[in-house]
PyMOL Python script that loads the backbone (N, CA, C, O; Angstrom):
from pymol import cmd

cmd.read_pdbstr("""\
ATOM      1  N   MET A   1      79.874 112.514  95.618  1.00  0.00           N
ATOM      2  CA  MET A   1      79.237 111.358  96.197  1.00  0.00           C
ATOM      3  C   MET A   1      79.481 110.165  95.273  1.00  0.00           C
ATOM      4  O   MET A   1      79.304 110.273  94.060  1.00  0.00           O
ATOM      5  N   LEU A   2      79.880 109.045  95.837  1.00  0.00           N
ATOM      6  CA  LEU A   2      80.129 107.830  95.075  1.00  0.00           C
ATOM      7  C   LEU A   2      78.902 106.934  95.160  1.00  0.00           C
ATOM      8  O   LEU A   2      78.190 106.938  96.164  1.00  0.00           O
ATOM      9  N   VAL A   3      78.661 106.176  94.115  1.00  0.00           N
ATOM     10  CA  VAL A   3      77.476 105.325  94.083  1.00  0.00           C
ATOM     11  C   VAL A   3      77.870 103.894  93.759  1.00  0.00           C
ATOM     12  O   VAL A   3      78.596 103.649  92.795  1.00  0.00           O
ATOM     13  N   TYR A   4      77.399 102.961  94.551  1.00  0.00           N
ATOM     14  CA  TYR A   4      77.420 101.545  94.174  1.00  0.00           C
ATOM     15  C   TYR A   4      75.961 101.188  94.133  1.00  0.00           C
ATOM     16  O   TYR A   4      75.259 101.881  93.397  1.00  0.00           O
ATOM     17  N   PRO A   5      75.394 100.209  94.813  1.00  0.00           N
ATOM     18  CA  PRO A   5      73.940 100.078  94.803  1.00  0.00           C
ATOM     19  C   PRO A   5      73.247 101.135  95.651  1.00  0.00           C
ATOM     20  O   PRO A   5      72.048 101.366  95.488  1.00  0.00           O
ATOM     21  N   SER A   6      73.962 101.764  96.530  1.00  0.00           N
ATOM     22  CA  SER A   6      73.416 102.889  97.288  1.00  0.00           C
ATOM     23  C   SER A   6      74.427 104.021  97.212  1.00  0.00           C
ATOM     24  O   SER A   6      75.420 103.906  96.493  1.00  0.00           O
ATOM     25  N   SER A   7      74.202 105.098  97.926  1.00  0.00           N
ATOM     26  CA  SER A   7      75.155 106.202  97.845  1.00  0.00           C
ATOM     27  C   SER A   7      76.044 106.240  99.077  1.00  0.00           C
ATOM     28  O   SER A   7      75.645 105.833 100.168  1.00  0.00           O
ATOM     29  N   ILE A   8      77.243 106.734  98.878  1.00  0.00           N
ATOM     30  CA  ILE A   8      78.232 106.865  99.947  1.00  0.00           C
ATOM     31  C   ILE A   8      78.717 108.300  99.922  1.00  0.00           C
ATOM     32  O   ILE A   8      79.100 108.808  98.868  1.00  0.00           O
ATOM     33  N   ASP A   9      78.704 108.948 101.053  1.00  0.00           N
ATOM     34  CA  ASP A   9      79.119 110.340 101.135  1.00  0.00           C
ATOM     35  C   ASP A   9      80.638 110.416 101.317  1.00  0.00           C
ATOM     36  O   ASP A   9      81.129 110.666 102.418  1.00  0.00           O
ATOM     37  N   LEU A  10      81.376 110.196 100.219  1.00  0.00           N
ATOM     38  CA  LEU A  10      82.830 110.278 100.213  1.00  0.00           C
ATOM     39  C   LEU A  10      83.271 110.983  98.941  1.00  0.00           C
ATOM     40  O   LEU A  10      82.540 111.016  97.951  1.00  0.00           O
ATOM     41  N   SER A  11      84.444 111.534  98.974  1.00  0.00           N
ATOM     42  CA  SER A  11      84.953 112.232  97.789  1.00  0.00           C
ATOM     43  C   SER A  11      85.555 111.235  96.800  1.00  0.00           C
ATOM     44  O   SER A  11      85.988 110.147  97.180  1.00  0.00           O
ATOM     45  N   SER A  12      85.574 111.621  95.543  1.00  0.00           N
ATOM     46  CA  SER A  12      86.203 110.776  94.534  1.00  0.00           C
ATOM     47  C   SER A  12      87.718 110.740  94.748  1.00  0.00           C
ATOM     48  O   SER A  12      88.379 109.784  94.344  1.00  0.00           O
ATOM     49  N   GLY A  13      88.267 111.773  95.379  1.00  0.00           N
ATOM     50  CA  GLY A  13      89.696 111.773  95.714  1.00  0.00           C
ATOM     51  C   GLY A  13      90.061 110.650  96.670  1.00  0.00           C
ATOM     52  O   GLY A  13      91.133 110.054  96.560  1.00  0.00           O
ATOM     53  N   THR A  14      89.172 110.365  97.602  1.00  0.00           N
ATOM     54  CA  THR A  14      89.393 109.264  98.536  1.00  0.00           C
ATOM     55  C   THR A  14      89.435 107.944  97.777  1.00  0.00           C
ATOM     56  O   THR A  14      90.296 107.100  98.025  1.00  0.00           O
ATOM     57  N   LEU A  15      88.506 107.780  96.860  1.00  0.00           N
ATOM     58  CA  LEU A  15      88.469 106.555  96.056  1.00  0.00           C
ATOM     59  C   LEU A  15      89.728 106.434  95.203  1.00  0.00           C
ATOM     60  O   LEU A  15      90.320 105.357  95.125  1.00  0.00           O
ATOM     61  N   ARG A  16      90.139 107.519  94.568  1.00  0.00           N
ATOM     62  CA  ARG A  16      91.354 107.486  93.743  1.00  0.00           C
ATOM     63  C   ARG A  16      92.585 107.152  94.581  1.00  0.00           C
ATOM     64  O   ARG A  16      93.432 106.366  94.155  1.00  0.00           O
ATOM     65  N   TYR A  17      92.688 107.743  95.768  1.00  0.00           N
ATOM     66  CA  TYR A  17      93.837 107.477  96.638  1.00  0.00           C
ATOM     67  C   TYR A  17      93.904 105.998  97.011  1.00  0.00           C
ATOM     68  O   TYR A  17      94.959 105.376  96.889  1.00  0.00           O
ATOM     69  N   LEU A  18      92.791 105.436  97.462  1.00  0.00           N
ATOM     70  CA  LEU A  18      92.792 104.035  97.869  1.00  0.00           C
ATOM     71  C   LEU A  18      93.043 103.120  96.672  1.00  0.00           C
ATOM     72  O   LEU A  18      93.737 102.111  96.806  1.00  0.00           O
ATOM     73  N   THR A  19      92.498 103.450  95.516  1.00  0.00           N
ATOM     74  CA  THR A  19      92.736 102.660  94.305  1.00  0.00           C
ATOM     75  C   THR A  19      94.214 102.646  93.961  1.00  0.00           C
ATOM     76  O   THR A  19      94.767 101.597  93.630  1.00  0.00           O
ATOM     77  N   THR A  20      94.854 103.795  94.036  1.00  0.00           N
ATOM     78  CA  THR A  20      96.288 103.899  93.745  1.00  0.00           C
ATOM     79  C   THR A  20      97.097 103.051  94.712  1.00  0.00           C
ATOM     80  O   THR A  20      98.024 102.349  94.309  1.00  0.00           O
ATOM     81  N   ARG A  21      96.744 103.119  95.985  1.00  0.00           N
ATOM     82  CA  ARG A  21      97.455 102.326  97.003  1.00  0.00           C
ATOM     83  C   ARG A  21      97.258 100.826  96.791  1.00  0.00           C
ATOM     84  O   ARG A  21      98.201 100.049  96.944  1.00  0.00           O
ATOM     85  N   LEU A  22      96.044 100.418  96.440  1.00  0.00           N
ATOM     86  CA  LEU A  22      95.781  98.996  96.186  1.00  0.00           C
ATOM     87  C   LEU A  22      96.586  98.502  94.978  1.00  0.00           C
ATOM     88  O   LEU A  22      97.168  97.418  95.020  1.00  0.00           O
ATOM     89  N   ARG A  23      96.618  99.292  93.910  1.00  0.00           N
ATOM     90  CA  ARG A  23      97.384  98.883  92.721  1.00  0.00           C
ATOM     91  C   ARG A  23      98.871  98.753  93.043  1.00  0.00           C
ATOM     92  O   ARG A  23      99.525  97.811  92.596  1.00  0.00           O
ATOM     93  N   ALA A  24      99.401  99.694  93.816  1.00  0.00           N
ATOM     94  CA  ALA A  24     100.819  99.637  94.194  1.00  0.00           C
ATOM     95  C   ALA A  24     101.094  98.394  95.033  1.00  0.00           C
ATOM     96  O   ALA A  24     102.099  97.713  94.830  1.00  0.00           O
ATOM     97  N   ARG A  25     100.216  98.105  95.957  1.00  0.00           N
ATOM     98  CA  ARG A  25     100.394  96.918  96.811  1.00  0.00           C
ATOM     99  C   ARG A  25     100.315  95.633  95.998  1.00  0.00           C
ATOM    100  O   ARG A  25     101.074  94.694  96.241  1.00  0.00           O
ATOM    101  N   GLN A  26      99.408  95.588  95.042  1.00  0.00           N
ATOM    102  CA  GLN A  26      99.300  94.403  94.189  1.00  0.00           C
ATOM    103  C   GLN A  26     100.559  94.204  93.348  1.00  0.00           C
ATOM    104  O   GLN A  26     100.999  93.073  93.140  1.00  0.00           O
ATOM    105  N   ARG A  27     101.138  95.302  92.866  1.00  0.00           N
ATOM    106  CA  ARG A  27     102.396  95.207  92.120  1.00  0.00           C
ATOM    107  C   ARG A  27     103.526  94.722  93.019  1.00  0.00           C
ATOM    108  O   ARG A  27     104.342  93.902  92.598  1.00  0.00           O
ATOM    109  N   GLU A  28     103.583  95.222  94.255  1.00  0.00           N
ATOM    110  CA  GLU A  28     104.636  94.814  95.198  1.00  0.00           C
ATOM    111  C   GLU A  28     104.574  93.325  95.494  1.00  0.00           C
ATOM    112  O   GLU A  28     105.603  92.651  95.535  1.00  0.00           O
ATOM    113  N   THR A  29     103.379  92.818  95.699  1.00  0.00           N
ATOM    114  CA  THR A  29     103.216  91.416  96.092  1.00  0.00           C
ATOM    115  C   THR A  29     103.106  90.472  94.907  1.00  0.00           C
ATOM    116  O   THR A  29     103.110  89.254  95.086  1.00  0.00           O
ATOM    117  N   GLY A  30     103.009  91.017  93.696  1.00  0.00           N
ATOM    118  CA  GLY A  30     102.908  90.175  92.514  1.00  0.00           C
ATOM    119  C   GLY A  30     101.572  89.458  92.400  1.00  0.00           C
ATOM    120  O   GLY A  30     101.505  88.338  91.894  1.00  0.00           O
ATOM    121  N   THR A  31     100.517  90.098  92.866  1.00  0.00           N
ATOM    122  CA  THR A  31      99.189  89.513  92.776  1.00  0.00           C
ATOM    123  C   THR A  31      98.859  89.233  91.319  1.00  0.00           C
ATOM    124  O   THR A  31      99.034  90.093  90.457  1.00  0.00           O
ATOM    125  N   ARG A  32      98.383  88.031  91.052  1.00  0.00           N
ATOM    126  CA  ARG A  32      98.127  87.628  89.671  1.00  0.00           C
ATOM    127  C   ARG A  32      96.785  88.121  89.160  1.00  0.00           C
ATOM    128  O   ARG A  32      96.717  88.650  88.051  1.00  0.00           O
ATOM    129  N   TRP A  33      95.721  87.967  89.926  1.00  0.00           N
ATOM    130  CA  TRP A  33      94.408  88.434  89.484  1.00  0.00           C
ATOM    131  C   TRP A  33      93.483  88.553  90.685  1.00  0.00           C
ATOM    132  O   TRP A  33      93.734  87.974  91.742  1.00  0.00           O
ATOM    133  N   ARG A  34      92.450  89.285  90.509  1.00  0.00           N
ATOM    134  CA  ARG A  34      91.397  89.456  91.519  1.00  0.00           C
ATOM    135  C   ARG A  34      90.064  89.434  90.807  1.00  0.00           C
ATOM    136  O   ARG A  34      89.988  89.743  89.618  1.00  0.00           O
ATOM    137  N   ARG A  35      89.021  89.076  91.513  1.00  0.00           N
ATOM    138  CA  ARG A  35      87.665  89.056  90.943  1.00  0.00           C
ATOM    139  C   ARG A  35      87.248  90.467  90.524  1.00  0.00           C
ATOM    140  O   ARG A  35      86.587  90.649  89.501  1.00  0.00           O
ATOM    141  N   LEU A  36      87.638  91.459  91.322  1.00  0.00           N
ATOM    142  CA  LEU A  36      87.308  92.856  91.034  1.00  0.00           C
ATOM    143  C   LEU A  36      88.582  93.636  90.751  1.00  0.00           C
ATOM    144  O   LEU A  36      89.618  93.352  91.352  1.00  0.00           O
ATOM    145  N   PRO A  37      88.532  94.601  89.859  1.00  0.00           N
ATOM    146  CA  PRO A  37      89.686  95.485  89.663  1.00  0.00           C
ATOM    147  C   PRO A  37      89.901  96.367  90.901  1.00  0.00           C
ATOM    148  O   PRO A  37      89.027  96.472  91.761  1.00  0.00           O
ATOM    149  N   ALA A  38      91.052  96.983  90.972  1.00  0.00           N
ATOM    150  CA  ALA A  38      91.427  97.765  92.161  1.00  0.00           C
ATOM    151  C   ALA A  38      90.414  98.860  92.498  1.00  0.00           C
ATOM    152  O   ALA A  38      90.129  99.096  93.672  1.00  0.00           O
ATOM    153  N   GLY A  39      89.875  99.523  91.490  1.00  0.00           N
ATOM    154  CA  GLY A  39      88.902 100.589  91.743  1.00  0.00           C
ATOM    155  C   GLY A  39      87.638 100.072  92.413  1.00  0.00           C
ATOM    156  O   GLY A  39      87.108 100.708  93.324  1.00  0.00           O
ATOM    157  N   ARG A  40      87.154  98.922  91.964  1.00  0.00           N
ATOM    158  CA  ARG A  40      85.958  98.323  92.565  1.00  0.00           C
ATOM    159  C   ARG A  40      86.270  97.777  93.958  1.00  0.00           C
ATOM    160  O   ARG A  40      85.421  97.833  94.847  1.00  0.00           O
ATOM    161  N   GLN A  41      87.491  97.245  94.157  1.00  0.00           N
ATOM    162  CA  GLN A  41      87.892  96.784  95.488  1.00  0.00           C
ATOM    163  C   GLN A  41      87.893  97.950  96.471  1.00  0.00           C
ATOM    164  O   GLN A  41      87.429  97.826  97.605  1.00  0.00           O
ATOM    165  N   ALA A  42      88.418  99.075  96.021  1.00  0.00           N
ATOM    166  CA  ALA A  42      88.459 100.256  96.875  1.00  0.00           C
ATOM    167  C   ALA A  42      87.051 100.713  97.234  1.00  0.00           C
ATOM    168  O   ALA A  42      86.775 101.039  98.389  1.00  0.00           O
ATOM    169  N   LEU A  43      86.168 100.736  96.252  1.00  0.00           N
ATOM    170  CA  LEU A  43      84.787 101.141  96.508  1.00  0.00           C
ATOM    171  C   LEU A  43      84.100 100.182  97.468  1.00  0.00           C
ATOM    172  O   LEU A  43      83.355 100.613  98.348  1.00  0.00           O
ATOM    173  N   LEU A  44      84.342  98.888  97.307  1.00  0.00           N
ATOM    174  CA  LEU A  44      83.765  97.899  98.221  1.00  0.00           C
ATOM    175  C   LEU A  44      84.256  98.131  99.652  1.00  0.00           C
ATOM    176  O   LEU A  44      83.460  98.129 100.590  1.00  0.00           O
ATOM    177  N   ALA A  45      85.556  98.329  99.816  1.00  0.00           N
ATOM    178  CA  ALA A  45      86.109  98.558 101.158  1.00  0.00           C
ATOM    179  C   ALA A  45      85.547  99.831 101.782  1.00  0.00           C
ATOM    180  O   ALA A  45      85.198  99.845 102.962  1.00  0.00           O
ATOM    181  N   LEU A  46      85.460 100.895 100.994  1.00  0.00           N
ATOM    182  CA  LEU A  46      84.919 102.154 101.513  1.00  0.00           C
ATOM    183  C   LEU A  46      83.443 102.014 101.861  1.00  0.00           C
ATOM    184  O   LEU A  46      82.982 102.588 102.848  1.00  0.00           O
ATOM    185  N   ALA A  47      82.698 101.257 101.058  1.00  0.00           N
ATOM    186  CA  ALA A  47      81.278 101.027 101.344  1.00  0.00           C
ATOM    187  C   ALA A  47      81.121 100.278 102.661  1.00  0.00           C
ATOM    188  O   ALA A  47      80.246 100.595 103.466  1.00  0.00           O
ATOM    189  N   HIS A  48      81.971  99.291 102.870  1.00  0.00           N
ATOM    190  CA  HIS A  48      81.908  98.529 104.129  1.00  0.00           C
ATOM    191  C   HIS A  48      82.260  99.416 105.320  1.00  0.00           C
ATOM    192  O   HIS A  48      81.563  99.401 106.334  1.00  0.00           O
ATOM    193  N   LEU A  49      83.316 100.169 105.201  1.00  0.00           N
ATOM    194  CA  LEU A  49      83.747 101.008 106.315  1.00  0.00           C
ATOM    195  C   LEU A  49      82.768 102.143 106.602  1.00  0.00           C
ATOM    196  O   LEU A  49      82.514 102.468 107.762  1.00  0.00           O
ATOM    197  N   ARG A  50      82.225 102.737 105.559  1.00  0.00           N
ATOM    198  CA  ARG A  50      81.347 103.894 105.736  1.00  0.00           C
ATOM    199  C   ARG A  50      79.932 103.502 106.144  1.00  0.00           C
ATOM    200  O   ARG A  50      79.342 104.109 107.038  1.00  0.00           O
ATOM    201  N   CYS A  51      79.392 102.475 105.478  1.00  0.00           N
ATOM    202  CA  CYS A  51      77.976 102.125 105.686  1.00  0.00           C
ATOM    203  C   CYS A  51      77.781 100.940 106.610  1.00  0.00           C
ATOM    204  O   CYS A  51      76.689 100.754 107.147  1.00  0.00           O
ATOM    205  N   GLY A  52      78.814 100.132 106.808  1.00  0.00           N
ATOM    206  CA  GLY A  52      78.683  98.964 107.659  1.00  0.00           C
ATOM    207  C   GLY A  52      77.814  97.879 107.057  1.00  0.00           C
ATOM    208  O   GLY A  52      77.250  97.062 107.785  1.00  0.00           O
ATOM    209  N   ASP A  53      77.696  97.858 105.721  1.00  0.00           N
ATOM    210  CA  ASP A  53      76.908  96.816 105.076  1.00  0.00           C
ATOM    211  C   ASP A  53      77.500  95.443 105.377  1.00  0.00           C
ATOM    212  O   ASP A  53      78.705  95.302 105.584  1.00  0.00           O
ATOM    213  N   THR A  54      76.637  94.440 105.398  1.00  0.00           N
ATOM    214  CA  THR A  54      77.107  93.070 105.625  1.00  0.00           C
ATOM    215  C   THR A  54      77.866  92.594 104.390  1.00  0.00           C
ATOM    216  O   THR A  54      77.718  93.149 103.301  1.00  0.00           O
ATOM    217  N   TYR A  55      78.672  91.566 104.578  1.00  0.00           N
ATOM    218  CA  TYR A  55      79.412  91.016 103.448  1.00  0.00           C
ATOM    219  C   TYR A  55      78.461  90.475 102.388  1.00  0.00           C
ATOM    220  O   TYR A  55      78.740  90.598 101.195  1.00  0.00           O
ATOM    221  N   ALA A  56      77.350  89.882 102.798  1.00  0.00           N
ATOM    222  CA  ALA A  56      76.372  89.346 101.846  1.00  0.00           C
ATOM    223  C   ALA A  56      75.770  90.464 100.981  1.00  0.00           C
ATOM    224  O   ALA A  56      75.638  90.306  99.768  1.00  0.00           O
ATOM    225  N   ARG A  57      75.410  91.580 101.600  1.00  0.00           N
ATOM    226  CA  ARG A  57      74.861  92.698 100.825  1.00  0.00           C
ATOM    227  C   ARG A  57      75.901  93.292  99.886  1.00  0.00           C
ATOM    228  O   ARG A  57      75.595  93.623  98.740  1.00  0.00           O
ATOM    229  N   LEU A  58      77.131  93.426 100.373  1.00  0.00           N
ATOM    230  CA  LEU A  58      78.188  93.955  99.517  1.00  0.00           C
ATOM    231  C   LEU A  58      78.461  93.024  98.342  1.00  0.00           C
ATOM    232  O   LEU A  58      78.609  93.484  97.209  1.00  0.00           O
ATOM    233  N   ALA A  59      78.528  91.732  98.597  1.00  0.00           N
ATOM    234  CA  ALA A  59      78.763  90.764  97.528  1.00  0.00           C
ATOM    235  C   ALA A  59      77.658  90.833  96.483  1.00  0.00           C
ATOM    236  O   ALA A  59      77.929  90.800  95.282  1.00  0.00           O
ATOM    237  N   ALA A  60      76.421  90.927  96.937  1.00  0.00           N
ATOM    238  CA  ALA A  60      75.305  91.021  95.998  1.00  0.00           C
ATOM    239  C   ALA A  60      75.374  92.330  95.208  1.00  0.00           C
ATOM    240  O   ALA A  60      75.137  92.339  94.000  1.00  0.00           O
ATOM    241  N   GLY A  61      75.689  93.406  95.869  1.00  0.00           N
ATOM    242  CA  GLY A  61      75.767  94.707  95.204  1.00  0.00           C
ATOM    243  C   GLY A  61      76.889  94.801  94.194  1.00  0.00           C
ATOM    244  O   GLY A  61      76.770  95.510  93.195  1.00  0.00           O
ATOM    245  N   PHE A  62      77.984  94.088  94.446  1.00  0.00           N
ATOM    246  CA  PHE A  62      79.133  94.142  93.546  1.00  0.00           C
ATOM    247  C   PHE A  62      79.192  92.949  92.597  1.00  0.00           C
ATOM    248  O   PHE A  62      80.124  92.827  91.802  1.00  0.00           O
ATOM    249  N   GLY A  63      78.197  92.073  92.684  1.00  0.00           N
ATOM    250  CA  GLY A  63      78.129  90.946  91.762  1.00  0.00           C
ATOM    251  C   GLY A  63      79.191  89.899  91.952  1.00  0.00           C
ATOM    252  O   GLY A  63      79.673  89.306  90.987  1.00  0.00           O
ATOM    253  N   ILE A  64      79.561  89.666  93.209  1.00  0.00           N
ATOM    254  CA  ILE A  64      80.564  88.619  93.494  1.00  0.00           C
ATOM    255  C   ILE A  64      79.998  87.598  94.449  1.00  0.00           C
ATOM    256  O   ILE A  64      80.684  86.643  94.810  1.00  0.00           O
TER     257      ILE A  64
END
""", "prot")
cmd.dss("prot")
cmd.show_as("cartoon", "prot")
cmd.util.cbc("prot")
cmd.orient("prot")
């Protein structure tokens, strides 16, 4: 179970897979920087998809 401000019933393998894909995509496109590292971006996306939290709640939970 992954935890941000609440819990998400997903495997850590899912988080690792999405993190790896995000990092590869950022390298391909030459992304210079992001407010959150790839691992936190992946967790935010999974939290949104799994829990349906609003963008405001997610932003507050992730400190952005």
